[in-house]
C-alpha positions as a Markdown table, in Angstrom:
| # | Residue | x | y | z |
|---|---|---|---|---|
| 1 | Met | 23.2 | 135.4 | 215.8 |
| 2 | Ala | 20.6 | 135.5 | 218.6 |
| 3 | Asn | 22.3 | 132.0 | 219.5 |
| 4 | Leu | 25.5 | 132.6 | 218.8 |
| 5 | Thr | 28.2 | 135.3 | 221.6 |
| 6 | Glu | 30.8 | 137.4 | 219.6 |
| 7 | Gly | 33.8 | 135.9 | 220.2 |
| 8 | Arg | 33.2 | 132.9 | 221.6 |
| 9 | Arg | 33.6 | 129.8 | 219.8 |
| 10 | Thr | 30.5 | 126.4 | 219.1 |
| 11 | Asp | 32.7 | 123.8 | 217.6 |
| 12 | Leu | 31.2 | 121.8 | 215.0 |
| 13 | Val | 33.4 | 118.8 | 213.6 |
| 14 | Gly | 36.5 | 119.4 | 216.9 |
| 15 | Asp | 38.8 | 122.2 | 216.0 |
| 16 | Leu | 38.5 | 122.3 | 212.3 |
| 17 | Leu | 34.9 | 123.9 | 212.0 |
| 18 | Gly | 32.6 | 126.2 | 214.3 |
| 19 | Leu | 30.8 | 129.4 | 214.3 |
| 20 | Thr | 32.4 | 132.1 | 216.3 |
| 21 | Leu | 30.8 | 135.4 | 215.1 |
| 22 | Leu | 32.7 | 138.1 | 214.5 |
| 23 | Tyr | 31.7 | 142.0 | 212.6 |
| 24 | Asn | 34.3 | 142.2 | 210.4 |
| 25 | Pro | 34.9 | 145.8 | 208.8 |
| 26 | Gly | 37.5 | 145.0 | 206.7 |
| 27 | Ala | 37.4 | 142.9 | 203.5 |
| 28 | Ala | 38.9 | 138.9 | 203.6 |
| 29 | Leu | 41.1 | 138.4 | 206.8 |
| 30 | Ser | 39.8 | 141.7 | 208.2 |
| 31 | Ile | 42.3 | 143.5 | 205.5 |
| 32 | Ala | 41.6 | 147.1 | 204.9 |
| 33 | Thr | 39.9 | 147.5 | 208.2 |
| 34 | Gly | 39.8 | 151.6 | 207.5 |
| 35 | Met | 38.7 | 151.3 | 204.4 |
| 36 | Thr | 35.1 | 150.2 | 204.6 |
| 37 | Trp | 33.6 | 152.5 | 202.1 |
| 38 | Val | 35.9 | 152.2 | 199.3 |
| 39 | Leu | 35.2 | 147.6 | 200.4 |
| 40 | Thr | 31.7 | 149.0 | 200.0 |
| 41 | Leu | 32.3 | 150.9 | 196.4 |
| 42 | Val | 34.6 | 148.1 | 195.8 |
| 43 | Ala | 31.5 | 145.5 | 195.8 |
| 44 | Val | 29.0 | 148.0 | 193.5 |
| 45 | Gly | 30.9 | 148.7 | 191.8 |
| 46 | Val | 31.3 | 144.1 | 190.8 |
| 47 | Val | 27.6 | 144.5 | 191.4 |
| 48 | Ala | 27.4 | 146.4 | 187.9 |
| 49 | Phe | 30.2 | 145.2 | 186.2 |
| 50 | Thr | 28.4 | 141.9 | 186.8 |
| 51 | Ile | 25.1 | 142.5 | 185.7 |
| 52 | Arg | 26.4 | 144.4 | 182.4 |
| 53 | Ala | 28.8 | 141.3 | 182.0 |
| 54 | Ser | 25.6 | 138.7 | 182.6 |
| 55 | Arg | 24.3 | 140.2 | 178.8 |
| 56 | Arg | 27.5 | 138.3 | 177.8 |
| 57 | Ile | 26.9 | 135.4 | 178.7 |
| 58 | Gly | 26.8 | 132.1 | 176.5 |
| 59 | Ser | 28.3 | 129.7 | 179.3 |
| 60 | Ala | 26.4 | 128.1 | 182.1 |
| 61 | Thr | 29.6 | 127.7 | 183.7 |
| 62 | Trp | 30.1 | 131.1 | 183.0 |
| 63 | Ala | 26.4 | 132.4 | 184.7 |
| 64 | Val | 27.5 | 130.2 | 187.7 |
| 65 | Ala | 31.2 | 131.3 | 188.6 |
| 66 | Leu | 29.3 | 135.2 | 187.6 |
| 67 | Gly | 26.2 | 134.4 | 190.0 |
| 68 | Leu | 27.8 | 133.1 | 193.1 |
| 69 | Leu | 30.2 | 136.5 | 192.2 |
| 70 | Leu | 27.1 | 138.4 | 192.7 |
| 71 | Gly | 25.3 | 136.7 | 195.5 |
| 72 | Gly | 28.2 | 137.0 | 197.0 |
| 73 | Ala | 29.1 | 141.0 | 196.3 |
| 74 | Val | 25.3 | 141.4 | 197.1 |
| 75 | Gly | 25.1 | 139.6 | 200.2 |
| 76 | Asn | 28.2 | 141.6 | 201.5 |
| 77 | Leu | 26.6 | 144.4 | 200.4 |
| 78 | Val | 23.8 | 144.0 | 202.4 |
| 79 | Asp | 25.5 | 144.4 | 206.0 |
| 80 | Arg | 27.9 | 146.9 | 204.6 |
| 81 | Phe | 24.5 | 149.0 | 203.9 |
| 82 | Phe | 22.4 | 148.3 | 206.6 |
| 83 | Arg | 24.4 | 146.7 | 209.9 |
| 84 | Asp | 26.4 | 149.9 | 212.5 |
| 85 | Pro | 27.7 | 151.8 | 212.9 |
| 86 | Gly | 26.0 | 153.3 | 209.9 |
| 87 | Pro | 25.0 | 153.3 | 205.8 |
| 88 | Ala | 28.8 | 151.8 | 203.4 |
| 89 | Arg | 30.4 | 151.8 | 206.9 |
| 90 | Gly | 29.0 | 148.6 | 208.5 |
| 91 | His | 30.5 | 145.4 | 209.5 |
| 92 | Val | 29.8 | 142.3 | 208.0 |
| 93 | Val | 29.3 | 139.0 | 209.6 |
| 94 | Asp | 31.6 | 136.3 | 210.0 |
| 95 | Phe | 30.4 | 133.0 | 211.6 |
| 96 | Ile | 31.9 | 130.1 | 209.7 |
| 97 | Ala | 35.8 | 129.1 | 212.4 |
| 98 | Tyr | 37.6 | 127.0 | 209.8 |
| 99 | Gly | 39.8 | 126.0 | 212.0 |
| 100 | Asp | 42.0 | 128.5 | 213.9 |
| 101 | Leu | 42.9 | 130.4 | 210.2 |
| 102 | Phe | 39.6 | 132.8 | 210.0 |
| 103 | Val | 36.3 | 132.8 | 210.1 |
| 104 | Gly | 33.8 | 133.9 | 207.1 |
| 105 | Asn | 29.9 | 133.8 | 206.3 |
| 106 | Val | 28.0 | 132.4 | 202.6 |
| 107 | Ala | 29.2 | 135.5 | 200.4 |
| 108 | Asp | 32.8 | 134.7 | 201.1 |
| 109 | Ile | 32.5 | 131.2 | 199.8 |
| 110 | Ala | 30.0 | 132.2 | 197.0 |
| 111 | Ile | 32.8 | 134.8 | 196.1 |
| 112 | Val | 35.6 | 132.3 | 196.8 |
| 113 | Ala | 33.7 | 129.3 | 194.0 |
| 114 | Ala | 33.3 | 132.1 | 191.5 |
| 115 | Ala | 36.9 | 133.2 | 191.5 |
| 116 | Gly | 38.0 | 129.2 | 191.2 |
| 117 | Leu | 35.8 | 129.1 | 188.3 |
| 118 | Ile | 36.4 | 132.7 | 186.8 |
| 119 | Met | 40.1 | 130.9 | 187.1 |
| 120 | Leu | 39.3 | 127.9 | 185.3 |
| 121 | Leu | 37.2 | 129.4 | 182.6 |
| 122 | Ala | 39.8 | 131.0 | 182.3 |
| 123 | Leu | 42.6 | 128.4 | 182.2 |
| 124 | Arg | 40.2 | 126.2 | 179.5 |
| 125 | Gly | 40.0 | 129.7 | 177.3 |
| 126 | Ile | 36.7 | 129.7 | 177.6 |
| 127 | Gly | 35.0 | 133.4 | 176.7 |
| 128 | Leu | 32.3 | 134.5 | 178.6 |
| 129 | Asp | 30.1 | 134.3 | 175.6 |
| 130 | Gly | 31.1 | 130.2 | 175.6 |
| 131 | Ser | 33.3 | 130.8 | 172.7 |
| 132 | Arg | 36.6 | 129.3 | 172.8 |
| 133 | Glu | 39.7 | 131.1 | 172.9 |
| 134 | Ser | 41.1 | 128.3 | 170.0 |
| 135 | Asp | 38.0 | 128.5 | 168.2 |
| 136 | Thr | 38.5 | 132.9 | 167.6 |
| 137 | Thr | 42.4 | 132.3 | 167.1 |
| 138 | Asp | 41.7 | 129.3 | 164.4 |
| 139 | Ser | 38.8 | 132.1 | 162.3 |
| 140 | Arg | 41.2 | 135.2 | 163.1 |
| 141 | Arg | 43.8 | 133.1 | 160.6 |
| 142 | Gly | 41.7 | 132.1 | 158.2 |
């Protein structure tokens, strides 16, 4: 943060990727900017759910997915609690500029990767405990 100027882009890979310091009071793409405290509560809920669900993990891929989700949520929560304008209303520091599309941070990358893995696991019918949907369907018929 000390080497970036707020709102000023520094190109890394031409126009494709750069660094732009922004303080985001909202969610992804600055959605819900006036509801920072609600986003804080949602993130706390995600953290609590993930920690509770982690007791049932029986799959390495689920462990990675929930680890990414937990890391991303906690990363953004740290900003929400400890940055200006104050606790539960703090702005998240975004700095990775993807072309002219949006600016995000490492926590956002982790959350998106987690969402992708969770969708893949759901499509493949792999439960949190590592069982496959076809296994439980077959045992119900038996």
